[in-house]
C-alpha positions in Angstrom: 125.8 -5.3 99.4 125.7 -5.5 95.7 122.9 -8.1 95.7 120.9 -5.9 98.4 121.4 -3.0 96.2 120.2 -4.4 93.2 117.4 -6.3 94.9 116.0 -3.0 96.1 115.9 -1.6 92.4 112.9 -3.6 92.0 111.4 -2.0 95.2 111.9 1.7 93.5 110.0 1.0 90.7 107.3 -0.9 92.5 107.0 2.4 94.3 107.1 4.5 91.4 104.4 2.4 89.6 101.7 2.2 92.5 102.2 6.0 93.7 103.7 7.8 90.4 106.6 8.6 92.6 108.8 7.9 95.7 111.4 6.0 93.7 114.0 8.6 93.8 113.3 9.2 97.5 114.8 5.4 97.8 117.3 5.5 94.8 119.6 8.1 96.5 120.0 6.4 100.0 120.5 3.1 98.1 123.3 4.2 96.2 125.2 6.0 98.8 124.5 3.6 102.1 124.3 0.5 100.7 126.5 0.7 97.5 128.6 3.0 98.8 128.6 5.8 96.2 129.4 9.6 96.9 126.5 11.7 97.2 126.8 13.7 93.9 127.6 10.5 92.1 124.6 8.8 93.8 122.3 11.7 92.9 123.1 11.7 89.0 122.7 8.1 89.3 119.4 8.1 90.6 118.1 11.0 88.2 119.3 8.2 85.3 117.7 5.6 87.0 114.3 7.2 87.9 114.5 9.1 84.4 114.2 5.9 82.7 112.0 3.9 84.8 109.6 6.8 84.9 109.5 6.8 81.1 108.6 3.1 81.2 105.8 3.6 83.7 104.6 6.5 81.9 104.1 4.4 78.9 102.1 2.0 80.8 99.6 4.3 82.2 99.3 6.0 78.7 98.2 2.8 77.3 95.5 2.5 80.3 94.4 6.3 79.0 95.8 7.4 82.3 98.4 10.4 80.9 97.0 13.6 80.1 99.7 15.0 77.9 99.0 18.8 78.1 98.9 19.1 81.7 102.1 16.9 82.0 104.0 18.9 79.3 103.0 22.1 81.0 104.0 20.9 84.4 107.3 19.4 82.8 108.3 22.5 80.9 108.1 25.0 84.1 109.7 22.1 86.0 113.0 21.6 83.8 113.8 25.0 84.0 114.3 24.6 87.7 115.7 21.3 87.3 118.7 22.1 85.1 119.2 25.4 87.5 119.3 23.2 90.6 121.8 20.6 89.1 124.1 23.6 88.1 124.0 25.1 91.6 124.6 21.7 93.1 128.2 21.9 91.9 128.6 24.5 94.8 126.9 22.7 97.6 129.0 20.0 100.0 127.7 16.5 99.6 126.7 16.4 103.0 124.6 19.4 102.7 122.7 17.9 99.8 121.9 14.4 101.6 120.8 16.6 104.6 118.2 18.4 102.3 117.3 15.1 101.0 116.3 14.0 104.2 114.3 16.7 105.0 112.5 16.5 101.9 111.9 12.9 102.8 110.2 13.7 106.1 108.1 16.2 104.3 107.2 13.9 101.7 106.1 11.6 104.8 104.1 14.0 106.2 102.4 15.1 102.9 101.7 10.9 102.5 100.2 10.6 106.1 97.8 13.5 105.3 96.7 12.1 101.8 96.1 8.5 103.1 93.9 10.1 105.9 91.8 12.3 103.5 88.5 11.1 102.2 88.4 10.4 98.1 85.8 12.8 97.2 85.7 15.6 94.5 88.2 18.2 94.3 87.1 21.7 94.1 88.4 23.4 91.4 90.5 26.5 92.0 90.2 30.0 90.5 92.2 30.0 87.1 94.4 32.8 88.3 95.3 30.9 91.7 95.7 27.6 89.8 98.4 29.1 87.1 100.0 30.9 89.9 100.2 27.9 92.4 101.2 25.2 89.4 103.9 27.5 88.5 105.3 27.8 92.1 105.0 24.0 92.6 106.5 23.4 89.2 109.4 25.3 89.5 110.1 24.1 93.2 109.9 20.6 92.1 112.3 21.4 89.3 114.8 23.0 91.6 114.7 20.1 94.5 115.1 17.4 91.4 118.2 19.3 90.3 119.9 19.9 93.7 118.9 16.6 95.9 118.0 14.2 92.9 114.0 14.1 94.3 111.9 13.4 91.2 109.1 14.7 92.9 106.1 12.4 92.6 104.8 13.4 95.9 104.7 16.9 95.2 103.5 16.6 91.3 100.5 14.1 91.7 98.8 16.4 94.2 99.5 19.5 92.3 98.2 18.0 89.0 94.9 16.9 91.2 94.5 20.3 92.8 95.5 22.8 90.1 95.5 20.6 87.2 91.8 19.4 87.4 93.0 15.5 87.0 91.8 12.6 88.6 94.2 10.4 90.8 95.1 7.7 88.2 95.5 10.6 85.6 97.8 12.4 87.7 99.8 9.5 88.9 100.4 8.4 85.0 101.1 12.2 84.2 103.3 12.5 87.1 105.6 9.9 85.5 106.0 11.5 82.2 106.8 14.8 84.2 109.7 12.8 86.4 111.3 11.8 83.3 111.6 14.9 81.9 112.8 16.3 84.7 115.1 13.7 85.8 117.3 13.6 82.4 117.3 17.4 82.3 118.9 17.0 85.7 121.2 14.5 84.9 122.3 16.9 81.9 123.1 19.3 84.6 125.5 16.9 86.4 127.6 16.4 83.1 131.1 17.3 83.7 130.9 17.3 87.6 130.6 13.4 88.1 131.4 9.7 86.2 129.1 7.3 86.2 129.1 3.5 86.2 127.1 2.7 83.4 127.4 -1.1 83.7 125.9 -0.8 87.2 123.7 1.7 86.1 121.9 -0.6 83.1 121.5 -3.2 85.5 120.1 -1.3 88.2 117.6 0.4 85.7 116.4 -3.0 84.5 115.2 -4.2 87.6 113.7 -0.9 88.4 111.8 -1.0 84.8 110.6 -4.6 86.2 109.4 -3.0 89.5 107.4 -0.5 87.7 105.8 -2.8 85.5 104.8 -4.8 88.1 103.7 -1.8 90.1 101.4 -0.6 87.4 99.7 -4.0 87.4 99.2 -4.1 91.1 97.6 -0.6 91.1 94.4 -2.5 90.5 94.2 -4.6 93.3 96.4 -2.5 96.2 94.7 -0.3 98.6 96.8 3.3 98.1 95.8 4.6 101.6 97.5 1.5 103.2 100.6 1.6 101.0 100.9 5.5 101.6 101.0 4.9 105.2 103.2 1.9 105.1 105.4 4.1 102.7 105.7 7.3 104.8 106.7 5.3 108.0 109.8 4.1 105.5 110.3 7.9 104.6 110.1 8.7 108.4 113.0 6.1 109.2 115.2 6.8 106.2 115.1 10.5 106.4 115.9 10.2 110.3 118.6 7.8 109.6 120.4 10.1 106.7 120.4 13.1 108.9 122.0 11.1 111.6 124.8 9.9 109.2 125.6 13.4 108.2 125.4 15.2 111.3 129.3 15.3 112.0 129.7 16.5 108.1 127.4 19.4 109.1 129.0 20.3 112.5 132.4 20.5 110.7 131.7 23.7 108.4 130.6 25.4 111.6 133.6 24.3 113.7 135.8 25.7 110.9 134.1 28.8 110.8 134.4 29.5 114.5 138.0 28.7 114.4 138.7 31.2 111.5 136.5 33.9 113.5 138.7 32.9 116.7 141.9 33.4 114.7 140.6 37.1 113.1 140.2 38.1 116.6 143.3 37.2 117.9 145.1 38.8 114.8 143.2 42.3 115.3 
């Protein structure tokens, strides 16, 4: 299992390099279901891996002129506030609930990728300035909250937001999103301080393999069809999201059963 988990690290980096997102959606399930860590530890480790890998990827895209610093920092500053809040909130949320929310986000991401793969690549009509500012603020805070709470970097939301409301083209949005994901992930990791203990040795090896994957992914962006890749990745997300919901079905039922028992006991004693 350890060998499989480390092999999948390169796939996580590859996804980030090609799509500007998706790596964190793979990272947490690998740590939970392949390497056997708990939900909270896996989310924190996922933030560390994706944060470091994304920064390396952002440097690669920067060299190609695909990072718009102003747009990335504006989006990132708002998202980081939501990320830290989400990470602190995670202390009060059961691990099974976090994983189930994670699975729902995976299914939403899959739908988003299916739609973007079908859409034609053409000029995007610029939104009105007021609407642009309001929407990018909401999306930034929402992405940040998800990053902190369930460990999702949010590239599948950041990339279209930067295109639609930031005026960036697709390559610039992918490169800029990696910088935002890196900032978000490290802030989220700081929010988990004191909640979990991390295996830094394993984390270092996993991260190095993911970094190799993202460098390969950046190089492959010149040759790979983005639409075909998104369709394949969306199918993977649907399968993994359904699997996570299935695995956590019993844990989600348990609280409701306990609540029902308490309610019945209260009725008997009253």
